[in-house]
Structures are given as C-alpha cells and as structure tokens.
VEXPA-18119 format. One record per residue (C-alpha): x, y, z. Coordinates in steps of 0.1 Angstrom, whole numbers, plus 5000, padded with zeros to 4 digits. Each point is the difference from the previous one (the first is absolute). Example, Ala and Ser with C-alpha at 12.3 -4.5 7.8 and 13.67 -1.06 7.14 Angstrom:
512349555078
501450344993
END
This chain:
551124364292
501850305016
501250005035
497350275009
497249794985
501149695018
500150185033
496750174993
498449664996
501849865030
498850305021
496449934992
500449635007
501950085032
497150205015
497649714994
502649765014
500450215032
496349975006
500149634995
503149955021
498550225028
496849795001
501949675000
502350135028
497050105021
498549664995
503349835009
500450205031
496449925011
500549634993
503449975017
500250165034
503450145009
501150034964
502150304992
499250274975
502150024968
503150215009
501250294978
503250034982
501450235027
500549735025
503550085015
501049655011
498949754973
499449645005
497949734983
497250105024
500550374997
500350024962
497049954977
500349664984
498149934968
500249644987
500049934963
497849754983
499649715024
502649724995
501049695018
501150085036
503750065006
501950015032
501750344994
498350264978
502250224978
499450365012
500250304977
500450335018
498350294980
500550375005
496450145004
500550364992
496350064991
498749785029
499449635005
496949974978
501550174971
503249805003
498049685002
498150094969
503250094981
502149705010
497749705008
500449874965
503749945007
499349755028
497249844980
502149944969
503049885020
497849755018
498749884966
503549984985
501649845031
497449765014
502449865026
500250345017
497550235018
500650374994
498450275022
500250385000
500850205031
499750384998
502350265018
501150355000
503750094995
501149945036
497949695003
501449844969
503550085011
499349835033
498449704983
503049944978
502450055029
498149755021
499749754972
496250025001
499750014962
501749814972
499450254972
499250384998
498150214975
501050375003
501050314981
503550054985
501250235028
498949775028
501549714982
503450164997
499950085038
499149645008
502749874976
502750215017
498949945036
498649655000
501349834968
496749954981
500549934963
497550084972
498649724979
497650204977
498850354993
496450114994
499350084963
497150244996
498350034966
500350384998
503650055012
503549864996
500849785031
503350205004
498150335000
496649965017
500150165035
500150375007
498750275023
497550284996
500250325022
496450125003
498450325012
496450135000
499150154967
499050345015
503550055016
501350244973
502850105024
501549654995
501349964964
503449835003
501949805026
501850315014
496750155010
499649715025
502850135022
498650085035
496749814992
498549695015
500849684980
498149675005
501449654991
499649645010
503349965018
503750114997
501049664986
497149964975
501449974965
497450134976
498250175030
503050225010
503649924989
499550034962
498650355005
502750085026
502649954973
498250254977
500150265029
503749925005
500850054963
498450355002
502150095030
497149965025
500949815032
497149765004
500749965037
500150375011
498450214973
496449945011
498150145030
498849655008
500449664985
496949805009
500349634996
496549855000
500849634994
498149754978
497749994981
501550274977
496550154994
500450175033
502650234984
497450114975
497450065027
502550215020
500650234969
496250014993
499050105035
502850265003
502049845028
502949994975
501050244973
501449734977
500349635000
502249724985
498249704985
500949724977
499450094963
496649884987
498449995035
498250334993
498649874967
499049675016
498150175028
498350234975
498849714978
498849835031
497850305007
501950105032
501150344988
500050244970
503250054982
499150374994
500350065037
503849934999
503150104982
503349824995
503150225005
503249974979
497749814976
501749794973
498949784972
501749674993
499149834966
498049685006
499350085037
496350085005
500250205033
501250345011
503150005020
502750235015
503149774999
502049754980
498749654996
501549705017
499749624997
496649845009
499349785030
502049685006
499349675015
503149885019
501149705021
501450045034
503649905008
498949715021
497749874973
502750034973
502449815022
497849735015
497649954970
501750114968
497749764980
497050185014
501350344989
500849864965
496549844997
498350335010
502050204975
499249754972
496350005009
499850395001
501850044967
497849744983
496750155013
497750164974
499050365006
497150085023
496850144984
501450355008
503249914981
502349965030
502849744996
503449935013
503350034982
503749945006
501450215029
500750364990
503150205007
499550205032
503250214997
498050324996
498449935034
503449955016
501250334986
496950175015
500849875034
503750104996
499150354991
497650035029
502449835024
497349785014
499049635001
503149794991
502150324997
499050175033
503549965012
501150284975
498350255022
502749945027
502950134979
500250345016
502350045029
497250115023
497949704990
502949765004
500850145034
496449985011
499649644989
503449855007
501250205030
500549685021
502249864973
501850334996
500850005037
501449654996
502150114970
501350305020
501049775029
501649754976
502050284984
501150135034
501149655010
501849964966
501950335005
501149895035
501149674986
502050174972
501750225025
500949715022
501349804971
502150294988
501550045034
500849635002
501550014965
502250305010
501049835032
501049684983
501850154970
503449965017
499349645007
499049944964
503150174987
502149785023
498249694989
500550094963
503750055006
500349675018
498249834972
502350154974
503049895020
498549655003
499449994963
503650114994
501349725023
497749754982
501450104966
503549975013
499349655014
498449904968
503050114980
502249805025
497849704996
500250024962
503750035001
500249705024
497849814975
502450074972
503049905021
498149685010
499449914964
503650084991
501149775028
498049724986
501450074965
503650045011
501149654991
498350014967
501650354994
503449875008
499649724975
498750234974
502950255004
502549715000
499249914964
501150334984
503050025023
501149654992
499650084963
502250315004
502649805019
500049734973
500650244972
502750185019
501849675008
499749904963
501650334989
502949955024
500749644989
499950104963
502450295008
502449765017
499849764971
500550274975
496749944983
498250325010
498550164969
498150344997
496949814991
500149795031
500650315022
497050184984
497749705004
501049955037
499750375007
496450024986
498949695020
501650135032
498250344995
496749834994
500349785031
501050315020
496950194987
497849705010
501450005036
499650385002
496349974989
499349745026
501650225027
498150314988
496649825003
500949885035
501150355011
496850154986
497949735017
501650045034
500450385001
498050175028
497850274984
496850205005
496849854986
498950154966
496649934984
499550024963
497749854975
501749694984
498849714979
500049695022
501349784972
503050224996
500949995037
499549625000
502449964971
502750205018
499549785031
500449684979
503150144984
501550095034
499349665015
501449804969
503050235000
500849915036
499449624997
501949734981
497849744983
496950205009
496849814990
497850124972
497850305011
497050064977
498550355002
496349964990
498850374997
496250014993
499550365009
498750264975
503050194985
499050335016
499849875036
502250185025
500449995038
501250275024
502949835016
503650025013
501649794972
502949885022
497749905028
497849804977
503149864983
501249895035
496749825007
500149824966
503749895005
499249875034
496949814988
501949864970
502949895022
497549815023
498649834969
503549904988
500749855035
496749814999
500949834967
503649895009
500549644993
497049974977
500349884963
500750284976
496549984985
498550095034
502550285009
498350254977
498750305020
497150214987
499750385007
496550094990
498550354998
496350054993
497050205011
498849905035
497049764995
498250155029
500550374990
501249994964
499250374994
502350155026
502549745012
502949794986
500949655013
503549874998
500849645008
503349805003
499049644993
502349705005
499549634995
501649895033
498449805028
497950295013
499150085036
497149905022
497250265008
501450035036
503550094987
498650244974
498150185027
503350065020
502350064971
500150385004
500550015038
503450165010
502749745007
497949714988
501949804973
499949664984
503750024990
502649855024
502350304996
497350274994
499450315021
496250024995
500250374991
499850014963
496349924994
498950215030
501850314986
498649924965
496549995017
500550355015
501250144967
497049884981
497650135028
501750344998
499250004963
496349955007
500149634990
499949665017
502549715000
498949645007
501049644993
497749774980
500149664984
501150034964
496749874987
498150295016
502350284991
497650134974
496449885004
498449914967
503349934982
501149654990
502449935029
498449685015
502949784989
502750225015
501649905033
502150225022
499750335017
498950344987
501150325018
497650274989
499650375005
497750274987
500850374992
497550284992
500150144965
501250354993
497250275004
500350104963
499349644990
496949995023
498750324984
500549854966
END
C-alpha cells in the first residue's frame, strides 16, 4: 500500500476515533469530578501530568513506566493514532516493562528531555539532530515507510492557492506573507528555508511577514486557504493526506518549485531527508544500557504494521547536519556570530576583559623591560665574576692534578730508585769488566763490542723509565680526545710495571666492543689507573704469588650498558669493611701508615670531571651477574660515558 493510501485509511479511521474518544472523555469527566481535560501538544512546560499519556496493552504493574516522548506535529490524536502501536508492541515484546506515550510540541519535547521526564523520544530527523547536539540523545532505529527509502523520506512543500497566478516560483514570494509551524520546525520550515537560501532568498528578511501558527500543521494550510497568508510551508504528503481525508481539495492548491522524486508519492519543493527516529536519552543510555539495547532489538524485530510501517537500523543523518550548518541554526547557530559586529554585540563583556588584560600585559612588559635594562650591568658583573671563578677553579684543579701526580711519584720513589739501580749496576759491571780485561791484557774487540751493546741497551732502558716518569709528572692543560679504554689501560699497566721491580701479574680483561671509545684526557685517566693499580699492589704485599694477581677489567656498565663503560681494578687482598670503603675517597683519609690520603680523593675528582663515578666495592660485587662469588678482596670501580658517536651508532 502506498503512503497516501495508508494515510487516507488512517484519516477516515481517525475521524471515527475522535468521536469515540470525545464521548469517552466526556463520560470520564462526568464520572470523575475535578479530572483535567486532555492537554494539547502545545503545552509549554511538560510533565507526566501535563503531557498526554497513552498506555499500551495492559501488562503487569511496574514501579516506573518507560516514557516515550513523541513530537505531535499534527496534534495529539493524530500522533496517538500513528504511534500507539509502538508502545503496544514494546509492551508485548518486553513484558517486564510498561511503555507509555507522551505527546509534545518541539519546545515541550526539548524540555522533557532536558528535565529527564522521558526515557525515549520519537521525532523527525531535524529535531533529532538538535537533541543529539544539545542534550546527547542517540538514535536506536529509524522509521522505514513502505513507499520511501528511510534515508530519503521527509521533505517540504511550499503551497499557494491555485488561483494565485502571480506566484509561480520562489522568487515571487519576496515581500509576501509566509505561514509555517515554527522557525525550528524541520519539515514545517527549515527544509524549505534551505531551498530559499539556495536560490539567494533570505528566508528571514525577504518576506513581508513570517507567521508561525504552531501545531497542528494543518493550521498552515488553513492560513493559506483563508488568505491570511500568501504561501505556506508544510511537511510533504500532508496536503495529499488531508485531501484523501476529505478535508480539502488538491485542486485548490499548487506546490511551488515542484519536483518529482522517483519512488516518492507526494509533491514536494525540496530535497528529501532521513525519516523519523526513535532515540534514547543520554540518562537512559548511561543508567539503563540494557533497556536501550532491548528496545532496539524489539523494534528491529517487529513485523510491519498493516500500513507497512516498520523500523530499520539507524539512518545516516549527515544531510540533516549539513542543512543546519548552511542555515547556521540549531547546533550551528554559533556560526551566525562570526561577524565582527555580531561578536562585539554578544561578547562585549569578554572583549572588555581582554582589553584590560592586554593593557595590564603591556604595562607588565614595560616594567619588566625597565628592570632588565636596570639590571644588565649587575648581570654583566655577575657573569664576569663567574668566568673568573671558573678560571680559578680550573687552575686549582690543575694544581690538584699535579699534586696527585707528585703524591703518586712520592709513593713510587723507592721502587723507582730500585728499578733504575738495576740498569746502572749492569752498566757499572760491564765497565769494570772491560777495565780488568784491559789491565790483564785480555781485552778483545769482540768483548768490547758485546759490552758496548749491553751498556747501550741498559742506558736506553733507564732513559725510557725516566721519560715515562717525566711525562707522567709534567704539569699540562687538560685535553679531551676519543680513546679506546683498553689502549689507555695497557699504557697504564706498562708504566706501572716499568716503575716497579718484581711487579705482580696484572691481567687486562677487556670485554668492551672493539669500536668503543670514551672522550677523555688520556694522561688523567692513566694517572687514575696507575694510582688504583698501585693501591692494589700494596694490598697484596705479603700474600702468596697465586693471590697477588691483579685484574683490570673493562666491560659495558651492567646498569647502563648502552652508554657507559665500567672499569674495575680487582685484587685478592684482605679487602675493606663497608665503613672504610665509604670513607676511602675523603681527602687526607688513608689506611697506609705513610700515606697522604690525597691520591684517591684526586682520582675521584678526575673521574667526576669526566662525567663518571668512582667507588669502592667488594670484589664479588664489582660486576653484578658475573661469576665473581669466589673472589675475595677489594674492587675499585669507575664509570665513564661513551663517546657521542658510539651512542649514535
């Protein structure tokens, strides 16, 4: 059955229903003194008492009915006839709930949703989009009429009386009287307003009068028919429905800007938009999500009504949103305030505050600038003092490093004297041997050559020892360069063993990747390593040869293996208690009877200046995770950051 046929039959039934309802209402009023008459859909302040409530098929009583607010654009009786089947079928499908219908106009339905007086709403696509943006309703289903696509079912017709030959197109309505339901009615005004806008006609100012007559929409047709309005805007198909109900003759009216849409049975003047929606309020969706789900399931599973009406999945209402955006109304009313005059008129209190804030900001900037200029001299003086202090600090650091080297040399002096004594004694022995052979007449060229070579070799050895000592003790400026830690460690071991006679075995255990480098002053790090190794040698004095071995281990730092190197000098001596280890790097603190207590303190400052850290640890804990549990003794450890190029790699 077509939409017009269904409405024709509904119109005839509606007239008989009105007579029946009127008689029943009269009997009810007579039987119940003080009872109120049924209110209309134009009640401005809706409430369960003010809105018309129609229960569905009786069910078991429930404490809280589920209220469905319905937009009654053709009046309460027509809306009741159109939508009562929804409550009836929901009551049948969900017997644990009691659904009732409450009828409102646009403003009344807005207020009902805002005041949480309904749990669901049934309204047209335009009103739904407005409620969605303002109050957070969400659609659960869209009406599916038998004669139209659910996404293209609602339009507007702009009607005039048939004898008005002076009105043939929309432009002819300029300066005329226009009737409509209300400025926010969707099919009853806004859809047609978009068509006016598309043809360059300002729907708000082009007419001599815009007369908004309110619901029911049939009042717009009556205004055009009696001449109080030159033209009117009604929902598409309303004219045909009234004609088939015998309320008017179609020949008495014409539709302007008439267009035909395949599959749509009515005359219209506009595009078509999605059909009516049933939506859940934000409160219902939040507090009773299972109810919203159950209603959606019940609606989608309902069979069509005898007129062919059913519910389908929610349609896309983007075309409705675009209409509101073009008209700058509803959810997009704020777009009207984009002109300077409109912004000034609406936001002048805020603009005054902004002006005052800017004025205060300018005053603040001027004051700050003045203070900056006034204090520039003080800042320059402070910077100069800082530079001078840094220069003094660098000088003191160089002095401390030099003192450290001299301290280490003092501790090594006896060993150095013994080491130099060996080549000197060898040279003396060979010289004495040559003299005795000469006195005995047994001096041969071969003996002279052999003695000369040995004397030269021992002299070179003594010179090399002295050269290393001079390089180590020389006062010089710090120079940083990327060096391989293992290479510097080898040089430090060579320097120490060259200075000492009967030096213990020193094992260099280099576990670093071959490409690892560290930004360092090589001589400073060499100084630190020599000092740490010398302490390890002293700690193993008097031990059996098997326990005098010293390990110099280099490996990635277990805590930060990606960007730090850990170096540890590990001995097998008696070790130190935790209390002594904590004080080991304090200036002038020493465990040696003849020590100064400066060597380790200066080593600590050198490592800190390189961005590392120096500490004492038991040998077993030098490298967590490695197999050191059976090692006794002390480990002096320090870390150094890797070269930046290695980090990038």
